[in-house]
C-alpha positions in Angstrom: 1.1 15.0 -24.3 2.9 13.6 -21.3 5.6 15.8 -19.8 6.8 13.3 -17.3 9.1 15.5 -15.2 7.7 18.9 -15.9 4.2 18.3 -14.6 3.3 17.1 -11.1 0.8 14.3 -11.5 0.2 10.8 -10.0 2.4 8.3 -11.8 2.5 4.6 -12.5 6.2 3.7 -12.7 6.9 0.6 -14.8 10.1 -0.7 -13.1 12.3 -3.4 -14.6 13.8 -5.8 -12.1 16.6 -8.4 -12.4 16.0 -11.5 -14.5 18.2 -13.6 -12.2 21.2 -11.9 -10.6 19.9 -9.5 -7.9 22.8 -7.1 -8.7 21.3 -6.3 -12.1 19.1 -3.5 -10.8 19.6 0.2 -11.4 20.2 2.8 -8.8 17.2 4.6 -10.2 14.9 1.6 -9.8 15.9 1.3 -6.2 15.2 5.0 -5.7 11.8 4.8 -7.3 10.8 1.7 -5.4 11.7 3.4 -2.1 9.7 6.5 -3.0 6.4 5.2 -4.2 3.3 4.7 -2.0 2.7 1.1 -3.1 4.4 -1.6 -5.2 2.3 -3.8 -7.5 3.9 -7.3 -7.7 3.2 -10.3 -9.9 4.0 -12.5 -6.9 4.6 -10.8 -3.6 6.7 -13.7 -2.3 9.0 -13.6 -5.2 9.3 -9.8 -5.2 9.9 -9.8 -1.4 13.3 -11.6 -2.0 14.5 -8.6 -4.1 12.9 -6.0 -1.9 14.3 -7.4 1.3 17.7 -7.7 -0.3 17.7 -3.9 -0.9 15.8 -3.1 2.4 12.9 -1.7 0.5 9.9 -1.6 2.8 6.7 -0.5 1.0 3.2 -1.9 1.0 2.7 -4.6 -1.7 -0.3 -5.5 -3.8 -0.6 -8.6 -5.9 -1.2 -7.9 -9.6 -1.0 -11.0 -11.8 -2.5 -12.7 -14.8 -5.5 -14.0 -12.9 -6.6 -10.9 -10.9 -5.4 -8.1 -13.1 -8.8 -7.0 -14.4 -10.5 -7.0 -10.9 -7.6 -4.9 -9.5 -7.7 -2.2 -12.1 -10.4 -0.1 -10.4 -8.5 -0.2 -7.1 -5.3 0.8 -8.8 -6.9 3.7 -10.6 -8.6 4.9 -7.4 -5.1 5.1 -5.7 -3.8 7.1 -8.6 -6.8 9.4 -8.4 -6.0 10.0 -4.7 -2.6 11.2 -5.9 -0.6 8.1 -4.9 2.4 7.1 -6.9 2.7 3.4 -7.7 5.4 1.1 -9.1 4.6 -2.0 -11.2 7.1 -4.8 -11.2 7.0 -8.4 -12.4 8.7 -11.5 -11.1 11.7 -10.8 -13.4 12.5 -8.4 -16.2 10.3 -5.7 -17.6 6.5 -5.7 -16.8 4.3 -6.2 -19.9 6.8 -8.3 -21.8 5.1 -11.7 -21.7 4.1 -10.7 -18.1 1.0 -8.8 -16.8 1.1 -5.0 -17.3 -0.4 -3.9 -20.6 -3.9 -3.6 -19.3 -3.2 -1.4 -16.3 -0.7 0.7 -18.3 -3.2 1.4 -20.9 -5.9 2.1 -18.3 -3.7 4.6 -16.5 -2.8 6.4 -19.7 -6.4 6.5 -20.8 -7.3 7.9 -17.3 -4.8 10.8 -17.8 -2.1 9.7 -15.4 1.6 9.6 -16.1 3.2 6.2 -16.9 7.0 6.3 -16.7 9.4 3.5 -17.7 12.3 2.7 -15.4 14.5 0.6 -17.7 16.6 -2.3 -16.7 17.1 -6.0 -17.3 15.4 -7.8 -20.2 15.8 -11.5 -21.1 15.1 -10.6 -24.8 18.0 -8.3 -25.2 20.3 -10.2 -22.8 20.0 -13.3 -25.1 20.0 -11.5 -28.4 23.2 -9.5 -27.9 25.3 -12.6 -27.1 23.6 -14.9 -29.7 26.0 -14.2 -32.5 23.1 -13.9 -34.9 22.0 -10.7 -36.6 20.7 -8.4 -33.9 18.6 -6.0 -36.0 16.1 -6.2 -37.2 14.5 -8.8 -34.9 11.0 -9.8 -34.1 9.9 -10.8 -30.6 7.2 -13.5 -30.8 7.0 -14.3 -27.0 5.6 -17.6 -25.7 4.1 -19.8 -28.4 0.4 -21.0 -28.2 -0.1 -24.2 -26.3 -1.9 -26.1 -29.1 0.3 -27.7 -31.7 -1.8 -26.6 -34.6 -1.8 -23.0 -33.4 2.0 -23.1 -33.0 2.5 -24.3 -36.5 0.1 -21.8 -37.9 1.9 -18.9 -36.1 5.4 -20.0 -36.9 4.7 -20.7 -40.5 3.6 -17.1 -40.9 7.2 -16.1 -40.0 8.8 -18.7 -42.3 9.8 -16.3 -45.1 10.8 -13.4 -42.8 14.5 -12.3 -43.0 14.8 -10.9 -39.5 16.0 -12.8 -36.4 13.2 -14.3 -34.3 13.0 -14.3 -30.5 10.8 -16.8 -28.7 10.2 -17.6 -25.0 9.7 -21.2 -24.1 9.2 -23.3 -20.9 11.7 -26.0 -20.1 9.1 -28.8 -20.4 8.2 -27.8 -23.9 11.7 -27.0 -25.3 12.3 -30.4 -27.0 9.0 -30.4 -28.8 9.4 -26.8 -29.9 12.8 -27.5 -31.4 11.2 -30.3 -33.5 8.4 -28.0 -34.6 10.9 -25.3 -35.5 13.0 -27.7 -37.6 10.0 -29.0 -39.4 8.9 -25.5 -40.4 12.1 -23.6 -40.8 14.6 -26.3 -41.8 18.2 -26.4 -40.7 18.8 -22.8 -39.6 21.1 -21.5 -36.9 19.6 -21.3 -33.4 20.7 -20.1 -30.0 19.1 -21.6 -26.8 19.8 -19.4 -23.7 18.8 -20.7 -20.3 19.1 -19.3 -16.8 20.5 -16.0 -18.0 22.6 -14.1 -15.4 22.3 -16.9 -13.0 24.9 -19.4 -11.7 23.9 -22.1 -14.2 23.6 -19.7 -17.2 23.9 -21.8 -20.4 24.0 -20.6 -24.0 24.0 -23.2 -26.8 24.8 -21.9 -30.2 24.0 -24.6 -32.8 21.8 -25.5 -35.7 18.2 -26.9 -35.5 19.3 -30.3 -36.8 22.0 -30.6 -34.1 19.6 -29.2 -31.5 17.3 -32.2 -32.2 20.0 -34.5 -30.8 20.5 -32.5 -27.5 19.0 -33.7 -24.2 17.7 -30.3 -23.1 17.8 -29.3 -19.5 14.2 -29.1 -18.0 15.0 -26.4 -15.5 14.8 -22.7 -16.2 12.9 -20.9 -18.9 14.5 -20.6 -22.4 15.0 -17.7 -24.7 15.2 -19.0 -28.3 17.0 -16.9 -30.9 16.3 -18.2 -34.4 18.1 -17.1 -37.6 15.9 -15.5 -40.2 15.4 -16.7 -43.8 18.6 -16.4 -45.8 18.7 -15.4 -49.4 20.1 -18.7 -50.4 17.1 -20.5 -49.0 15.1 -21.4 -52.1 11.9 -23.3 -51.8 10.9 -22.2 -55.4 13.0 -25.1 -56.8 10.2 -27.4 -55.7 7.1 -27.9 -57.9 4.4 -25.5 -56.6 2.1 -28.5 -55.7 4.9 -30.1 -53.6 5.6 -26.9 -51.8 2.0 -26.4 -51.0 1.7 -30.0 -49.7 4.8 -29.5 -47.6 3.2 -26.6 -45.8 0.0 -28.5 -45.3 1.9 -31.4 -43.8 3.6 -29.0 -41.3 0.1 -28.0 -40.0 -1.1 -25.2 -42.3 -4.5 -25.0 -43.8 -4.7 -25.3 -47.6 -5.6 -21.6 -47.8 -2.7 -20.5 -45.7 -0.3 -22.8 -47.6 -1.4 -21.3 -50.9 -1.0 -17.8 -49.6 2.5 -18.6 -48.3 3.7 -20.1 -51.5 2.2 -17.2 -53.5 4.0 -14.7 -51.4 7.3 -16.5 -51.5 7.2 -16.8 -55.3 5.6 -13.4 -55.9 2.6 -15.0 -57.7 -1.1 -14.2 -57.6 -2.9 -16.5 -55.1 -5.3 -17.6 -57.8 -2.5 -18.8 -60.0 -1.1 -21.0 -57.2 -4.7 -22.2 -56.4 -5.4 -23.1 -60.0 -2.0 -24.9 -60.4 -2.7 -27.0 -57.3 -6.3 -27.8 -58.4 -5.2 -28.7 -61.9 -2.7 -31.2 -60.5 
């Protein structure tokens, strides 16, 4: 049991930083960053802009996707020496599609305190202004790079009723919108870009209309996608046609049969036999 503020113990503070606007930092985050012995940064150059703005002068150590494993022992050694550390990412909350999970788990397993200093999050910032159902929602994060892996992952969410949240790079946004339309049909979608910044843009539209938009290729996107509505009925199609449709969207035959069986509440063997008989 961790009693964060009752026991004196070396602590790894997981500190949320602004996702764009430097004013979006909490007083507590500034206090913690000023008090720790070292700050672990995803990119020291990027973090220095924020730290210099608030005149925070602390030693920095790079901790990013490509060196996170080799830095773990050094970080744990510092905690063992009784040093308090802060973990920040380039923007938002560490560990959310950014490095952090591994060292957080290692610190916990090693018996040190891990304390969250909450703040800005692109997920919630986009979700609360989307106009779509806020809860429940599922955060998918960045999609796989391979098209087949994307389709397989997204198809697994096809029948889910909750709102879906996806991160996407500006260079892939157009292709991703096409993939979403092919898999989910014409649902409502919100595309949020450059949140909290000067050129913040929020597009509330449908997938069919989003196909016609010339998307800006600067600034990462948060995609908010409507969940399956009750009136969406794929069961009006013959079972064989529905299975074929899933296969054409990139699913394997096995996954297509499983998806159709789940949506129609049928045994997988019944769907399999129907397809094979055809």
